[in-house]
VEXLUM-691811 format. One record per atom (N, C-alpha, C): residue in three letters; y, z, x. Coordinates in steps of 0.1 Angstrom, whole numbers, plus 2048, in hexadecimal, padded with zeros to 3 digits. Layout:
// residues N
ALAYZX...
//
This chain:
// residues 138
UNK78A81A90EUNK784822905UNK78D82B8FEUNK79782F905UNK7A183A900UNK7A88338F7UNK7AC8258F9UNK7B78208F0UNK7B081D8E3UNK7A181A8E2UNK79A8178D7UNK79A8258D0UNK7988308D6UNK79983C8CEUNK7A583F8C7UNK7B183C8CFUNK7BE83E8C9UNK7C08358BCUNK7BB8298BDUNK7BC8218B3UNK7B58248A6UNK7A88288A9UNK79F83089DUNK7A483B898UNK7AC84389FUNK7B284F89AUNK7BE84B892UNK7C6842896UNK7CF83C88EUNK7CD837880UNK7C182F880UNK7BB82A875UNK7B883386CUNK7B083E870UNK7AD849868UNK7B7851862UNK7C285386AUNK7CE85A867UNK7D685485AUNK7D884785DUNK7DF83F852UNK7D683F846UNK7C983D846UNK7C083D83BUNK7C284A833UNK7C185583BUNK7C2863833UNK7D186482FUNK7DB861833UNK7E886282DUNK7E785A820UNK7E284D821UNK7E4844814UNK7DB84A80AUNK7CE85080EUNK7C7856801UNK7CE8617FEUNK7D4869805UNK7DB875800UNK7E78717F6UNK7EE8677FBUNK7F88637F2UNK7F385C7E6UNK7E98557E6UNK7E38507DBUNK7DE85B7CFUNK7D68657D6UNK7D28717CEUNK7DD8797C8UNK7E787B7D1UNK7F38857CEUNK7FB87F7C2UNK7FF8727C3UNK80886D7BBUNK8038657AFUNK7F685F7B0UNK7F18577A6UNK7E385A7A0UNK7DE8647A7UNK7D08667A1UNK7CE87579CUNK7C5878796UNK7C2885791UNK7CB88B788UNK7D189678CUNK7DB89E783UNK7E9899785UNK7EB88F77EUNK7FB88A77EUNK803893778UNK81089677DUNK81989D777UNK821894771UNK822893763UNK82A88A75BUNK83988D75DUNK83C897762UNK84A89B764UNK84F894770UNK84889077AUNK84B888785UNK84F87A782UNK85B875785UNK85F868781UNK85B85F78CUNK85985178AUNK856847794UNK85F8467A2UNK86C84B79FUNK87784A7ABUNK8718547B4UNK86F8617AFUNK86986D7B8UNK85C8697BDUNK8548637B7UNK8478607BCUNK8488557C8UNK85184A7C6UNK8528437D0UNK85A8477DCUNK86284F7DAUNK86A8577E4UNK85E85F7ECUNK8578667E6UNK84D86E7ECUNK8438647F4UNK83F8597EFUNK83784F7F6UNK83E84C804UNK84B847802UNK85484380EUNK854850819UNK85785C814UNK85986581DUNK84C868824UNK84186A81DUNK83486B823UNK83086182DUNK831854829UNK82E84B833UNK83684B83EUNK84284D83EUNK84D84D849UNK84A85B852UNK84886684BUNK846872854UNK83887385AUNK82F86E853UNK822870859UNK81B86585FUNK82085985DUNK81B84C863UNK82484586AUNK832848868UNK83E84086EUNK83E831869UNK83B83085BUNK839823855UNK84682484CUNK84F81C84EUNK85A81A845UNK857811838UNK85581682EUNK85380F822UNK85F80681DUNK86A80C81DUNK87780581AUNK87A7F7822UNK8777F982FUNK8787ED839UNK86D7E3836UNK8617E9832UNK8557DF830UNK8577D7822UNK85D7DF819UNK85D7D880CUNK86A7CD80BUNK8727CF816UNK87D7C5818UNK87A7B8820UNK86D7B8825UNK86A7AE830UNK8657A3828UNK86779682DUNK86078B826UNK85278C829UNK849782824UNK83B781827UNK837782834UNK83B77783CUNK83977784AUNK83C784853UNK847789850UNK84B795858UNK8437A1854UNK8417A3846UNK8387AF841UNK82C7AE846UNK8267A2847UNK8187A084DUNK8187A585CUNK8227A0861UNK8227A3871UNK8257B2872UNK82C7B986AUNK8307C786BUNK8247CF86BUNK81C7CB860UNK8117D485CUNK8047D0867UNK8047C686BUNK7F97C0875UNK7FB7C8881UNK8067C8886UNK80A7CE892UNK80B7DD892UNK80B7E3887UNK80C7F2884UNK7FE7F8888UNK7FE801890UNK7F1809892UNK7EC810887UNK7DF80F883UNK7DA818879UNK7D780F86CUNK7DC80286CUNK7DA7FB85EUNK7D07F0861UNK7C37F485DUNK7B97EC85BUNK7B87E584DUNK7AE7DC84AUNK7AD7D883CUNK7AD7E3832UNK7A57ED835UNK7A37F782AUNK7B07FF827UNK7B8802832UNK7C4808832UNK7D080082BUNK7CF7F282EUNK7D87EB828UNK7D77E9818UNK7C97E9814UNK7C57EA806UNK7C97F67FFUNK7C9802806UNK7CE80E800UNK7DC80D7FFUNK7E3808809UNK7F2807806UNK7F57FD7FBUNK7EF7F47F9UNK7F07E97EDUNK7EE7F07E1UNK7E37FA7E1UNK7E08017D3UNK7ED80B7D1UNK7F28117DAUNK7FD8197DAUNK80A8127D2UNK80C8087DAUNK8188007D6UNK8157F87C8UNK8097F57C5UNK8067F07B6UNK8087FA7AEUNK8058077AFUNK8058127A5UNK8158147A3UNK81D8147AEUNK82C8157ACUNK8308087A3UNK82A7FE7A7UNK8307F27A0UNK82C7F1791UNK8207F678DUNK81B7F777FUNK821802777UNK82880B77EUNK832815775UNK83D80E76FUNK83C810761UNK847807758UNK85580D75AUNK856819762UNK86381D765UNK86781A772UNK860811779UNK86480D788UNK870803785UNK87A80478CUNK8847FB78DUNK87F7ED793UNK87A7EE79EUNK8777E37A4UNK8687DF7A4UNK8637E179AUNK8537E0799UNK84E7D379DUNK8577C6799UNK84F7B979DUNK8517B87ADUNK85A7C07B3UNK85C7BE7C3UNK84F7C57C8UNK84B7D27C2UNK8417D87C7UNK8337D17C4UNK8327CB7B9UNK8267C27B5UNK8247B87BFUNK82F7B17C1UNK82F7A57CBUNK82A7A87D9UNK8317B47DDUNK82B7B97EAUNK81D7BE7EBUNK8187C37DFUNK80A7C77DFUNK8017BA7E0UNK8057AE7D8UNK7FE7A17D9UNK7FE79C7E7UNK80B79F7EDUNK8097997FEUNK7FF7A2806UNK8007B0803UNK7F47B880AUNK7E77B3807UNK7E47B07FBUNK7D67AB7F6UNK7D379F7FCUNK7DD7967FEUNK7DB788802UNK7D9789811UNK7DF794818UNK7DD797827UNK7D079B829UNK7CA7A4820UNK7BD7AB821UNK7B279F81FUNK7B4795816UNK7AC78B815UNK7AB782821UNK7B777E827UNK7B8777834UNK7AF77F83EUNK7B278B840UNK7AC79284BUNK79F796848UNK79A79783DUNK78C79C83AUNK78379083AUNK77779283EUNK76C78983EUNK76478A830UNK768794829UNK75F79781CUNK766796811UNK760792806UNK7667927FAUNK7657A07F1UNK7727A47ECUNK7707B27E6UNK7737B07D6UNK76B7B37CEUNK76C7B37C1UNK7787BB7BCUNK7797C77C2UNK7847D07BFUNK7927CB7C2UNK7937C57CEUNK79E7BD7D1UNK7A37B37C8UNK7997AB7C5UNK79D79F7BCUNK7A17A57ADUNK79A7B07A8UNK79E7B679CUNK7AD7BA79DUNK7B07C17A8UNK7BF7C67A9UNK7C87BA7AAUNK7C57AF7B0UNK7CD7A47B0UNK7CE79E7A1UNK7C479D79AUNK7C379778DUNK7CD7A1784UNK7CA7AE786UNK7D27B777DUNK7E37B5780UNK7E77B478EUNK7F47B2792UNK7FA7A678BUNK7F079B78DUNK7F578D787UNK7F678C778UNK7EB795772UNK7EF796763UNK7FC79D75FUNK8007A6766UNK80C7AF762UNK8197A8766UNK8187A0770UNK824797775UNK82678C76BUNK81B787766UNK81C77A75FUNK82277E750UNK82178A74DUNK82678D73FUNK83578B73D
//
């Protein structure tokens, strides 16, 4: 029972961190003076310091290794993986992002992982995948 409580706390912690990142950097009152490089660095720093999740390492892994990395990471359930995919998508959608294609491809990998792990169909997830595919096909 103690192990289960720990895992639930980790899931809640990761979810809270990802929601805070999404709100701070991409939602609500966006400060237009902040450039995408600073936003990306903020996301990386928050994930590393608060959740011990290395986004740089994750972004450079191949599909198999990145799926293994995130699956074995305490606190990442399907909902949190989708939140991470949304954050990465927002970075990739920014026209000033140097590696936007890399970010969008990684987001697609995360959405595919969610589809594999989830037993339910998500209209929102599918809409996000279509939006990414639309942008990358241009």
